[in-house]
PADRENVEX-809854 format. One record per residue: x, y, z of N, C-alpha, C, CB in turn; residue in one letter. Coordinates in steps of 0.05 Angstrom, whole numbers, plus 32768, in hexadecimal, padded with zeros to 4 digits. Glycine has a CB too. Example, Ala and Ser with C-alpha at 12.3 -4.5 7.8 and 13.67 -1.06 7.14 Angstrom:
// residues 2
  n_px  n_py  n_pz  ca_px  ca_py  ca_pz  c_px  c_py  c_pz  cb_px  cb_py  cb_pz  residu
  8108  7F8E  809C   80F6   7FA6   809C  8108  7FBE  809C   80E2   7FA7   80B5       A
  8101  7FD3  808E   8111   7FEB   808F  8102  8001  809D   811A   7FF4   8072       S
END
This chain:
// residues 234
  n_px  n_py  n_pz  ca_px  ca_py  ca_pz  c_px  c_py  c_pz  cb_px  cb_py  cb_pz  residu
  82A2  7FFE  7E3A   8296   7FF5   7E53  8280  7FE1  7E4D   828A   800E   7E63       M
  8281  7FCA  7E5A   826C   7FB6   7E56  8254  7FBB  7E68   8277   7F9A   7E5B       S
  823E  7FB0  7E61   8225   7FB5   7E6F  8225  7FA6  7E8A   820D   7FAD   7E5E       E
  821E  7FB4  7EA0   821D   7FA6   7EB9  8208  7F90  7EB9   8216   7FBA   7ECF       P
  820D  7F7B  7ECA   81FA   7F66   7ECC  81DF  7F71  7ED6   8204   7F50   7EDF       M
  81C9  7F66  7ECB   81AF   7F6F   7ED4  81A3  7F84  7EC1   81B1   7F7A   7EEF       G
  81B2  7F91  7EB1   81A8   7FA4   7E9D  81A4  7F96  7E82   81BA   7FBD   7E9B       D
  818C  7F96  7E78   8188   7F89   7E5E  818E  7F9D  7E47   816B   7F7F   7E5B       V
  8189  7FB6  7E4C   8191   7FCB   7E39  819E  7FE2  7E49   8178   7FD6   7E29       I
  81B3  7FED  7E3E   81C0   8004   7E4B  81C8  8018  7E35   81D8   7FFB   7E5C       R
  81C0  8031  7E39   81C8   8047   7E27  81DA  805A  7E36   81B0   8056   7E1B       A
  81F1  8061  7E2A   8204   8073   7E37  8209  808B  7E25   821E   8064   7E3D       E
  8203  80A3  7E2F   8209   80BD   7E22  81FD  80BD  7E05   8227   80C2   7E21       R
  81E4  80B3  7E03   81D8   80AE   7DE9  81CF  80C9  7DDD   81C1   809B   7DEC       L
  81D5  80CC  7DC3   81CD   80E4   7DB5  81C4  80DE  7D99   81E3   80F9   7DB5       G
  81B2  80EE  7D8F   81A9   80EB   7D73  81A3  8106  7D67   818F   80D9   7D72       K
  81B0  810B  7D50   81AC   8124   7D40  81A6  811C  7D24   81C4   8137   7D42       T
  8190  8126  7D19   818A   8121   7CFD  8196  8137  7CEB   816B   811F   7CF9       Y
  81A1  812F  7CD5   81AE   8142   7CC3  81A0  8140  7CA7   81CC   813C   7CC0       A
  819A  8157  7C9C   8190   8159   7C81  819D  8171  7C74   8170   815C   7C81       E
  81B0  816B  7C62   81C1   8180   7C57  81D1  818D  7C6D   81AF   8195   7C48       G
  81CF  81A7  7C6F   81DE   81B5   7C85  81CD  81B9  7C9E   81E8   81D0   7C7B       R
  81B4  81B0  7C9D   81A3   81B2   7CB4  81A8  819C  7CC7   8185   81B3   7CAB       L
  81AC  81A3  7CE0   81B0   818F   7CF6  8199  8192  7D0A   81CC   8193   7D04       R
  818B  817C  7D10   8175   817C   7D23  817B  8169  7D39   815A   8175   7D15       T
  8185  8174  7D50   818A   8162   7D67  8170  8159  7D74   819C   8171   7D7C       P
  816E  8140  7D7B   8157   8135   7D89  815D  8134  7DA7   814F   8119   7D7E       V
  8173  8129  7DAE   817D   8128   7DCA  819A  8122  7DCA   816D   8114   7DDB       F
  81A7  8125  7DE1   81C4   8120   7DE3  81CA  8119  7E00   81D4   8139   7DD9       D
  81DC  8106  7E04   81E6   8100   7E1E  81D2  80F1  7E30   81EE   8118   7E2C       G
  81C0  80E1  7E24   81AD   80D2   7E34  81B9  80B9  7E3F   8194   80CC   7E24       L
  81B3  80B3  7E58   81BB   809A   7E65  81A2  808B  7E6E   81CE   809F   7E7E       D
  81A2  8071  7E69   818A   8061   7E71  8193  8044  7E75   8174   8063   7E5C       L
  818A  8038  7E8B   818E   801B   7E8F  8173  800E  7E94   81A1   8016   7EA8       A
  816E  7FF9  7E86   8155   7FE9   7E89  815D  7FCF  7E96   8147   7FE4   7E6E       V
  8152  7FCA  7EAE   815A   7FB3   7EBE  8149  7F9B  7EB6   8157   7FB9   7EDC       H
  8154  7F83  7EBD   8146   7F6A   7EB6  812B  7F69  7EC4   8157   7F52   7EBE       A
  8116  7F64  7EB4   80FC   7F60   7EBF  80EC  7F79  7EC6   80FE   7F50   7ED7       G
  80F8  7F91  7EC3   80E9   7FA9   7ECB  80D9  7FB4  7EB3   80FC   7FBE   7ED5       E
  80C6  7FC6  7EBA   80B5   7FD3   7EA6  80BB  7FF1  7EA8   8097   7FCD   7EAA       T
  80BF  7FFD  7E91   80C6   801A   7E8F  80B4  8028  7E7B   80E4   801D   7E88       V
  80A8  803E  7E83   8099   804F   7E70  80AA  8067  7E69   807E   8057   7E7D       A
  80A9  806E  7E4F   80B6   8087   7E46  80A0  8099  7E3B   80CB   8081   7E30       I
  809B  80AF  7E49   8087   80C3   7E42  8094  80DB  7E34   8078   80CC   7E5B       L
  8083  80EA  7E27   808E   8102   7E1A  807A  810C  7E05   80A9   80FD   7E0D       G
  807C  8125  7DFE   806A   8130   7DEA  8071  8125  7DCE   806C   814F   7DEA       A
  805E  8128  7DBC   8064   8120   7DA0  807B  8130  7D95   804A   8124   7D8F       S
  808E  8122  7D89   80A6   812F   7D7E  80BD  8131  7D92   809F   8149   7D74       G
  80B9  8127  7DAA   80CF   812A   7DBE  80E6  8117  7DB9   80C4   8124   7DDA       A
  80E1  8102  7DA9   80F7   80EF   7DA2  80F4  80D4  7DAF   8111   80FB   7DAB       G
  80DC  80CE  7DB9   80D7   80B5   7DC7  80DC  809D  7DB5   80BB   80B4   7DD2       K
  80D0  809E  7D9D   80D3   8087   7D8A  80F0  8085  7D81   80C0   808B   7D72       S
  80FD  809C  7D7D   8119   809C   7D75  812A  808E  7D8B   8124   80B9   7D71       T
  8125  8094  7DA4   8133   8088   7DBA  812E  8069  7DBA   812B   8094   7DD5       L
  8116  8061  7DB6   810F   8045   7DB6  811E  8036  7D9F   80F1   8040   7DB4       L
  811F  8043  7D88   812C   8037   7D71  814A  8034  7D76   8127   8048   7D57       H
  8156  8048  7D84   8172   8046   7D8B  8177  802F  7D9F   817C   8060   7D96       L
  8166  802D  7DB3   8169   8018   7DC7  8166  7FFC  7DBA   8154   801B   7DDD       L
  8156  7FFB  7DA5   8151   7FE1   7D98  8164  7FDC  7D81   8136   7FE0   7D8E       G
  8177  7FEE  7D7C   818A   7FE9   7D66  817E  7FED  7D4A   8195   7FCE   7D68       G
  8167  7FFA  7D49   815A   7FFF   7D2F  8164  8018  7D22   813C   8000   7D32       L
  8172  8029  7D31   817D   8041   7D27  8199  8044  7D35   816B   805A   7D2D       D
  81AA  8055  7D29   81C5   8058   7D33  81C7  8073  7D41   81D9   8056   7D1C       T
  81D2  8074  7D5A   81D5   808E   7D68  81EA  809F  7D5B   81DB   8089   7D85       P
  81E7  80B9  7D5E   81FC   80CB   7D55  8214  80CB  7D69   81F1   80E8   7D53       T
  820E  80C6  7D82   8222   80C4   7D97  8219  80B1  7DAC   8229   80E0   7DA2       S
  822C  80A8  7DBC   8225   8096   7DD2  8223  8079  7DC9   820B   809E   7DDE       G
  821D  8067  7DDC   821C   804B   7DD7  8203  803E  7DE2   8235   803D   7DE2       E
  81FA  8029  7DD5   81E4   8018   7DE0  81EF  7FFC  7DE3   81CC   8018   7DCD       V
  81EA  7FF0  7DFB   81F2   7FD4   7E00  81D8  7FC4  7E03   8204   7FD2   7E1A       Y
  81D7  7FAD  7DF6   81C1   7F9B   7DF9  81CC  7F80  7E01   81B0   7F98   7DDE       V
  81C4  7F76  7E18   81CF   7F5D   7E23  81ED  7F5E  7E26   81C8   7F46   7E10       G
  81F8  7F76  7E2C   8214   7F79   7E31  8224  7F7D  7E17   821E   7F61   7E3E       G
  8218  7F7D  7E00   8226   7F80   7DE7  8222  7F9D  7DDC   821C   7F6C   7DD2       Q
  8238  7FA9  7DD4   8238   7FC4   7DC9  822D  7FC2  7DAD   8254   7FD1   7DCA       K
  8216  7FCF  7DA8   8209   7FCD   7D8E  821B  7FD8  7D77   81EF   7FDC   7D8E       M
  822A  7FED  7D7C   823A   7FFA   7D67  8251  7FE8  7D5F   8244   8015   7D71       S
  8258  7FD5  7D70   826F   7FC3   7D69  8267  7FAB  7D59   827C   7FBA   7D83       A
  824D  7FA8  7D54   8243   7F91   7D46  823F  7F97  7D28   8229   7F87   7D52       L
  8242  7F82  7D18   823A   7F85   7CFB  821C  7F87  7CF9   8245   7F6D   7CEB       S
  8212  7F8F  7CE2   81F6   7F91   7CDD  81E8  7F76  7CE3   81EF   7F9A   7CC1       D
  81F5  7F60  7CD9   81E9   7F46   7CDD  81E8  7F3E  7CFA   81F9   7F31   7CCD       A
  81FE  7F43  7D09   8200   7F3C   7D25  81EC  7F4D  7D35   821C   7F40   7D2F       A
  81E9  7F66  7D2E   81D6   7F78   7D3C  81BA  7F6E  7D37   81DA   7F95   7D32       R
  81B4  7F66  7D1F   8199   7F5C   7D19  8193  7F42  7D28   8196   7F57   7CFB       G
  81A7  7F30  7D2A   81A4   7F17   7D39  819F  7F1D  7D57   81BC   7F05   7D35       A
  81AE  7F30  7D61   81AB   7F37   7D7E  818F  7F43  7D83   81C1   7F4B   7D86       L
  8186  7F54  7D71   816B   7F60   7D73  8156  7F49  7D74   8165   7F73   7D5C       R
  8159  7F37  7D61   8145   7F22   7D5F  8145  7F10  7D77   814A   7F11   7D46       N
  815C  7F0C  7D83   815F   7EF9   7D9A  8157  7F07  7DB5   817B   7EEF   7D9C       R
  8160  7F20  7DB8   815F   7F2C   7DD3  8148  7F40  7DD6   8178   7F3A   7DD9       A
  813C  7F4A  7DC0   8128   7F5F   7DC1  810F  7F57  7DB2   8134   7F79   7DB5       L
  80F9  7F62  7DBC   80DF   7F5F   7DAD  80D4  7F7B  7DA9   80CB   7F4E   7DBD       G
  80C6  7F7F  7D93   80BB   7F99   7D8C  809D  7F98  7D88   80CA   7FA4   7D73       F
  808F  7FAB  7D93   8072   7FAE   7D8E  806D  7FCC  7D88   8061   7FA5   7DA7       V
  8061  7FD1  7D71   805D   7FEC   7D68  803F  7FF4  7D69   8067   7FEF   7D4B       Y
  8039  800D  7D64   801D   8016   7D64  800D  8007  7D4F   801C   8035   7D5F       Q
  801A  8002  7D38   800E   7FF2   7D23  801C  7FD7  7D23   8010   8000   7D07       F
  800D  7FC2  7D20   8017   7FA7   7D26  802E  7F9E  7D14   8000   7F93   7D23       H
  802F  7FA7  7CFB   8044   7F9E   7CE9  8045  7F80  7CE4   805F   7FA8   7CF3       H
  802E  7F73  7CE5   802D   7F57   7CDE  802E  7F55  7CBF   8013   7F4A   7CE9       L
  8039  7F40  7CB5   803B   7F3C   7C98  801F  7F32  7C8F   8051   7F27   7C91       L
  8012  7F40  7C7C   7FF6   7F3A   7C76  7FF2  7F20  7C68   7FEC   7F50   7C64       P
  8007  7F15  7C5B   8003   7EFC   7C4C  8007  7EE4  7C5D   8017   7EFB   7C34       E
  8010  7EE8  7C76   8016   7ED2   7C88  7FFF  7ED0  7C9D   8031   7ED5   7C96       F
  7FFB  7EB7  7CA7   7FE8   7EB3   7CBD  7FF3  7EBE  7CD7   7FE0   7E95   7CC0       T
  7FE2  7EC0  7CEC   7FEC   7EC8   7D06  8002  7EB6  7D10   7FD5   7EC8   7D1B       A
  7FFE  7E9B  7D0C   8013   7E88   7D14  802D  7E8D  7D06   8009   7E6C   7D0F       L
  802C  7E91  7CEC   8044   7E95   7CDC  8052  7EAF  7CE4   803E   7E95   7CBE       E
  8042  7EC4  7CE9   804E   7EDE   7CF2  805D  7EDA  7D0C   8039   7EF3   7CF4       N
  8052  7ECC  7D1F   805E   7EC9   7D39  8076  7EB6  7D37   804A   7EBE   7D4D       V
  8076  7EA3  7D25   808C   7E91   7D21  80A5  7E9E  7D16   8084   7E7A   7D0E       M
  80A2  7EB4  7D07   80B7   7EBF   7CF7  80D1  7EC5  7D07   80AE   7ED9   7CEB       L
  80CF  7ED2  7D1F   80E8   7ED8   7D2D  80F7  7EBE  7D35   80E2   7EE8   7D46       P
  80E8  7EA9  7D3B   80F5   7E8F   7D43  8102  7E83  7D2A   80E0   7E7C   7D4E       V
  80F5  7E85  7D13   8101   7E7A   7CFB  811A  7E8A  7CF4   80ED   7E7C   7CE4       M
  8119  7EA4  7CF7   8131   7EB5   7CF1  8148  7EAE  7D03   812A   7ED2   7CF3       L
  8142  7EA5  7D1B   8157   7E9D   7D2E  8163  7E82  7D27   814C   7E9D   7D4A       A
  8158  7E75  7D13   8163   7E5B   7D0A  8158  7E43  7D18   8180   7E5B   7D0D       G
  8141  7E46  7D27   8135   7E30   7D35  8126  7E1E  7D22   8123   7E3A   7D4C       E
  8123  7E04  7D28   8113   7DF2   7D17  80F6  7DFB  7D15   8115   7DD6   7D21       P
  80E9  7DF4  7CFF   80CD   7DFC   7CFA  80BB  7DF1  7D11   80C4   7DF2   7CDF       V
  80C0  7DD9  7D19   80AE   7DCD   7D2E  80B0  7DDD  7D48   80B6   7DB0   7D33       A
  80C8  7DE5  7D4F   80CB   7DF5   7D68  80BE  7E10  7D65   80E9   7DF7   7D6F       Q
  80C2  7E1D  7D4E   80B7   7E37   7D49  8098  7E35  7D4A   80C0   7E42   7D2D       A
  808D  7E20  7D3E   8070   7E1D   7D3E  8065  7E19  7D5B   8068   7E05   7D2D       T
  8073  7E09  7D6A   806A   7E03   7D86  806A  7E1D  7D97   807C   7DEE   7D92       Q
  8080  7E2C  7D95   8082   7E44   7DA5  806E  7E59  7D9C   809E   7E4F   7DA4       R
  806A  7E5C  7D82   8057   7E6F   7D78  803A  7E68  7D80   8059   7E72   7D5A       A
  8033  7E4F  7D7E   8019   7E46   7D86  8014  7E4B  7DA4   8014   7E29   7D80       R
  8028  7E45  7DB5   8025   7E49   7DD1  8020  7E66  7DD8   803E   7E3F   7DE0       A
  802F  7E78  7DCB   802B   7E95   7DD1  8011  7E9F  7DC6   8042   7EA5   7DC5       L
  8009  7E96  7DAF   7FEE   7E9E   7DA5  7FD8  7E95  7DB8   7FEA   7E94   7D89       L
  7FDB  7E7D  7DC3   7FC8   7E74   7DD8  7FC9  7E87  7DF0   7FCF   7E57   7DE1       E
  7FE1  7E8F  7DF8   7FE4   7EA0   7E0F  7FD7  7EBB  7E0C   8002   7EA3   7E16       A
  7FD7  7EC5  7DF3   7FCB   7EE0   7DEE  7FAE  7EDD  7DE5   7FDC   7EEF   7DD9       V
  7FA2  7EC5  7DE7   7F86   7EC2   7DE1  7F80  7EBF  7DC3   7F77   7ED8   7DEB       G
  7F93  7EB6  7DB4   7F8F   7EB3   7D97  7F93  7E97  7D8D   7FA2   7EC6   7D88       L
  7F90  7E84  7D9F   7F94   7E68   7D97  7F81  7E5F  7D82   7F91   7E56   7DAF       G
  7F69  7E6C  7D81   7F55   7E65   7D6D  7F58  7E75  7D53   7F3A   7E69   7D78       H
  7F6D  7E86  7D51   7F70   7E97   7D3A  7F8B  7E93  7D2C   7F6D   7EB5   7D43       R
  7F99  7E7D  7D32   7FB4   7E79   7D29  7FB6  7E79  7D0A   7FC0   7E60   7D34       V
  7FA1  7E70  7CFD   7FA2   7E6D   7CE0  7F96  7E85  7CD1   7F93   7E54   7CD7       D
  7F8F  7E9A  7CE0   7F83   7EB2   7CD4  7F9A  7EC6  7CCD   7F6F   7EBF   7CE7       H
  7F96  7ED3  7CB6   7FA9   7EE8   7CAE  7FA1  7F02  7CBB   7FA9   7EEB   7C8F       K
  7FB4  7F15  7CBC   7FAF   7F2E   7CCA  7F95  7F3C  7CC1   7FC5   7F41   7CC6       P
  7F8F  7F3B  7CA7   7F76   7F48   7C9E  7F5D  7F3B  7CA8   7F76   7F47   7C80       G
  7F5F  7F23  7CB4   7F48   7F15   7CBF  7F46  7F19  7CDD   7F49   7EF8   7CB8       E
  7F58  7F28  7CE9   7F58   7F2D   7D05  7F50  7F49  7D0C   7F75   7F27   7D11       L
  7F45  7F4D  7D24   7F3E   7F68   7D2D  7F58  7F77  7D34   7F2B   7F67   7D46       S
  7F55  7F91  7D39   7F6D   7FA1   7D41  7F7A  7F96  7D5A   7F65   7FBE   7D44       G
  7F69  7F90  7D6E   7F74   7F85   7D87  7F81  7F6A  7D83   7F5E   7F83   7D9B       G
  7F75  7F59  7D72   7F81   7F3F   7D6D  7F9C  7F42  7D5F   7F6E   7F2E   7D5C       E
  7F9D  7F54  7D4C   7FB7   7F59   7D3E  7FCC  7F62  7D51   7FB3   7F6D   7D27       R
  7FC5  7F74  7D64   7FD9   7F7E   7D76  7FE1  7F68  7D8A   7FCE   7F96   7D85       Q
  7FCF  7F57  7D92   7FD6   7F40   7DA3  7FE9  7F2D  7D95   7FBD   7F31   7DAD       R
  7FE4  7F29  7D7B   7FF6   7F18   7D6B  8012  7F25  7D6A   7FEC   7F14   7D4F       A
  8013  7F40  7D68   802C   7F4E   7D68  803B  7F4B  7D82   8028   7F6C   7D61       A
  802C  7F4B  7D98   8038   7F47   7DB3  8044  7F2A  7DB4   8023   7F4B   7DC9       V
  8035  7F17  7DAA   803F   7EFB   7DAA  8059  7EF9  7D99   802A   7EE8   7D9F       A
  8059  7F06  7D82   8071   7F06   7D71  8089  7F12  7D80   806C   7F15   7D57       R
  8084  7F28  7D8F   809A   7F35   7D9D  80A6  7F24  7DB3   8090   7F4F   7DA9       A
  8095  7F11  7DBE   809E   7F01   7DD4  80A8  7EE5  7DCD   8088   7EFF   7DE8       L
  80A4  7EDD  7DB4   80A8   7EC1   7DAC  80C5  7EB8  7DB0   80A0   7EBD   7D90       V
  80D8  7ECA  7DAE   80F4   7EC2   7DB1  80FD  7EC6  7DCE   8106   7ED2   7D9F       N
  80EA  7ECA  7DE0   80F0   7ECE   7DFD  8105  7EE3  7E00   80FA   7EB3   7E0A       R
  8100  7EFB  7DF6   8114   7F11   7DF7  8119  7F1B  7E14   810B   7F28   7DE6       P
  8130  7F27  7E18   8135   7F33   7E32  8125  7F4C  7E36   8153   7F3A   7E34       A
  811D  7F5A  7E20   810E   7F73   7E22  80FC  7F76  7E0A   8121   7F8B   7E24       C
  80E4  7F80  7E10   80D1   7F88   7DFB  80CF  7FA6  7DFA   80B4   7F7B   7DFF       V
  80D2  7FB2  7DE2   80D0   7FCE   7DDD  80B6  7FD4  7DD0   80E8   7FD9   7DCC       L
  80A5  7FE4  7DDC   808B   7FEB   7DD2  8088  8008  7DCB   8075   7FE3   7DE5       G
  8081  800E  7DB2   807E   802A   7DA9  8060  8030  7DA5   808D   802F   7D8E       D
  8054  803B  7DBA   8037   8041   7DBA  8027  8028  7DB1   8030   8059   7DA7       E
  802C  8011  7DBD   8020   7FF8   7DB3  8002  7FF7  7DB5   802C   7FE1   7DC1       P
  7FF6  8008  7DC6   7FD9   8008   7DC8  7FCC  8021  7DBC   7FD0   8005   7DE5       T
  7FDD  8032  7DB0   7FD4   804C   7DA6  7FC0  804B  7D90   7FEB   805C   7D9E       G
  7FBE  8035  7D82   7FAC   8033   7D6B  7F92  8023  7D71   7FBA   8027   7D53       N
  7F8E  801E  7D8B   7F77   800D   7D93  7F63  801D  7DA3   7F81   7FF6   7DA4       L
  7F4A  8014  7DA4   7F36   8021   7DB5  7F3D  801C  7DD2   7F1A   8016   7DAE       D
  7F31  802B  7DE4   7F39   802B   7E00  7F38  8010  7E0D   7F28   803F   7E10       E
  7F22  8001  7E08   7F20   7FE7   7E15  7F34  7FD3  7E0A   7F03   7FDC   7E10       K
  7F38  7FD2  7DEF   7F4B   7FC0   7DE3  7F67  7FC7  7DEC   7F48   7FC0   7DC5       T
  7F6D  7FE1  7DED   7F87   7FEA   7DF6  7F8D  7FE1  7E12   7F89   8009   7DF4       A
  7F79  7FE3  7E24   7F7D   7FDA   7E3F  7F83  7FBC  7E40   7F65   7FE1   7E50       A
  7F75  7FAD  7E30   7F79   7F8F   7E2F  7F95  7F88  7E25   7F64   7F82   7E1E       N
  7F9E  7F96  7E10   7FB9   7F90   7E05  7FCE  7F98  7E1A   7FBD   7F9F   7DEB       V
  7FCA  7FAF  7E27   7FDD   7FB8   7E3B  7FDF  7FA4  7E52   7FD6   7FD4   7E45       F
  7FC8  7F9A  7E5C   7FC8   7F87   7E71  7FD6  7F6D  7E69   7FAB   7F81   7E7A       E
  7FD2  7F65  7E50   7FDF   7F4D   7E45  7FFD  7F51  7E46   7FD5   7F48   7E28       L
  8007  7F68  7E3D   8024   7F6D   7E3D  802F  7F6C  7E5A   802A   7F88   7E31       M
  8021  7F77  7E6D   802A   7F76   7E89  802A  7F59  7E94   8018   7F88   7E9B       L
  8015  7F4A  7E8D   8013   7F2E   7E96  802B  7F1E  7E8B   7FF9   7F22   7E8E       D
  8030  7F21  7E72   8046   7F12   7E65  8061  7F1C  7E70   8046   7F15   7E47       L
  8063  7F36  7E77   807C   7F40   7E83  8081  7F32  7E9E   807A   7F5E   7E88       N
  806C  7F2E  7EAE   806F   7F22   7EC8  8075  7F04  7EC5   8055   7F25   7ED8       R
  8067  7EF7  7EB2   806B   7EDA   7EAE  8087  7ED3  7EA3   8056   7ECF   7E9C       E
  8090  7EE3  7E90   80A9   7EDC   7E83  80C1  7EEC  7E8D   80A6   7EE1   7E65       Q
  80BC  7EFF  7E9F   80D2   7F10   7EAA  80E0  7F1F  7E94   80E6   7EFF   7EBA       R
  80D2  7F26  7E7F   80DD   7F35   7E69  80DA  7F53  7E70   80CF   7F2F   7E4F       T
  80EF  7F62  7E6D   80ED   7F7F   7E72  80DB  7F8C  7E5C   8109   7F8C   7E71       S
  80D0  7FA2  7E63   80BE   7FB0   7E51  80C4  7FCE  7E52   80A0   7FAB   7E59       L
  80CA  7FD9  7E3A   80CD   7FF6   7E37  80B7  8000  7E25   80EA   7FFE   7E2C       V
  80A6  8011  7E30   808E   801A   7E21  808E  8038  7E1D   8075   8011   7E31       L
  808F  8040  7E03   808C   805C   7DFC  806E  8061  7DFA   809A   8063   7DE1       V
  8065  8075  7E09   8048   807B   7E09  8044  8099  7E10   8039   806A   7E1D       T
  802D  80A3  7E08   8025   80BE   7E10  8011  80BC  7E27   8019   80CE   7DF9       H
  8009  80A3  7E2E   7FF3   809F   7E42  7FFF  809B  7E5E   7FE3   8086   7E3A       D
  7FFC  80AF  7E6E   8007   80AE   7E89  7FF9  8099  7E9A   8005   80C9   7E97       R
  7FE1  8092  7E94   7FD3   807D   7EA3  7FE1  8062  7EA0   7FB6   807A   7E9A       R
  7FEB  805D  7E88   7FFB   8044   7E83  8015  8046  7E92   7FFF   8040   7E65       L
  8022  805E  7E91   803B   8061   7E9E  803A  805B  7EBC   8045   807D   7E9A       G
  8024  8062  7EC9   8022   805E   7EE6  8022  8040  7EED   8008   806A   7EF0       R
  801D  802F  7EDA   801C   8012   7EDF  8037  8005  7EDD   8009   8005   7ECC       R
  804B  8014  7ED4   8066   8009   7ED0  8079  8010  7EE7   8071   8012   7EB5       L
  808F  8002  7EE7   80A2   8005   7EFE  80AE  8021  7EFF   80B8   7FF0   7EFC       D
  80B6  802B  7EE7   80C2   8045   7EE6  80B6  8055  7ECF   80E1   8043   7EE2       R
  80B5  806F  7ED3   80AB   8081   7EBE  80C0  8097  7EB9   808F   808E   7EC7       V
  80C8  8098  7E9F   80DC   80AC   7E96  80CE  80BF  7E83   80F4   809F   7E89       L
  80D6  80D8  7E84   80CB   80EC   7E71  80E1  80F8  7E60   80BC   8102   7E80       E
  80DD  80F7  7E46   80F0   8103   7E33  80E5  811F  7E2C   80F4   80F2   7E1A       L
  80F4  8133  7E34   80EA   814F   7E30  8102  8161  7E2A   80DB   8159   7E49       H
  8100  816E  7E13   8115   8181   7E0A  8131  8174  7E0B   8115   819A   7E1B       E
  8132  815B  7E02   814C   814D   7DFF  8156  8141  7E19   8160   815F   7DF5       G
  8147  8142  7E2E   814F   8137   7E48  813D  8121  7E50   814F   814D   7E5E       R
  8149  810C  7E5D   813A   80F6   7E67  813A  80F7  7E86   8145   80DA   7E5D       L
  8122  80F8  7E92   8120   80FC   7EAF  810D  80E7  7EBA   8117   8119   7EB6       R
  8114  80DB  7ED0   8102   80C8   7EDE  80EE  80D8  7EEE   8112   80B4   7EF0       E
  80D5  80D2  7EEB   80C0   80E0   7EF9  80B9  80D3  7F13   80A7   80E1   7EE7       L
  80B3  80E4  7F27   80A9   80DA   7F40  808C  80D0  7F3C   80AB   80F0   7F57       R
  8082  80BE  7F4E   8066   80B5   7F4B  8052  80CC  7F4A   805F   80A3   7F62       P
  8056  80E1  7F59   8043   80F7   7F59  8044  8108  7F40   8047   8108   7F72       D
  8058  8104  7F2F   805B   8114   7F17  804E  8106  7EFF   8078   8119   7F11       E
  8048  80EC  7F02   803E   80DD   7EEB  8020  80E1  7EE8   8043   80BE   7EEF       V
END
């Protein structure tokens, strides 16, 4: 089944079980999820519920035990490793709790990397990376390495890197969880602003219900089930 128009990511009957020797640990099974173009979705749940696992499956960073994930209408399981990596780089952006910037590269070089991996010319990669660093308030820090940036600046650079290829969807795994309250609020507002400006979908794994209330839909992963919450439940 191909992905319906308007869905940037679609998961059908998704399941994941971890195996170690004869021990089988099911995380969830039979989950369905559609992320529509331009929408923002929060995934809530207790620690250990499988939120990060679900995000990794949606992003093609892990392989489901059962079910299928479609990104931009393409079935991830039908792609080679190289094709899956190219699709991830082109269609998806990732922001984690820890920035994962390469310490030996400047902010500009870190943000340029996804464009370079996509085979774009250096001049175009530089232009796009500079523009996004300006947009996230780091135009004056382009030549600084991660160790010379504050925690909030590093995370803003990570947001710029996630958006530099103009992805259809950004997947965030507790992207503000390692920041103080004020900096976290600033980074979150930045992500929402860029979502509105670029019409990029946003799927955010978080334990913070206050953040969830700001997004279009809130889902809760609990005991292997994914349920959409009513506004009064968030």
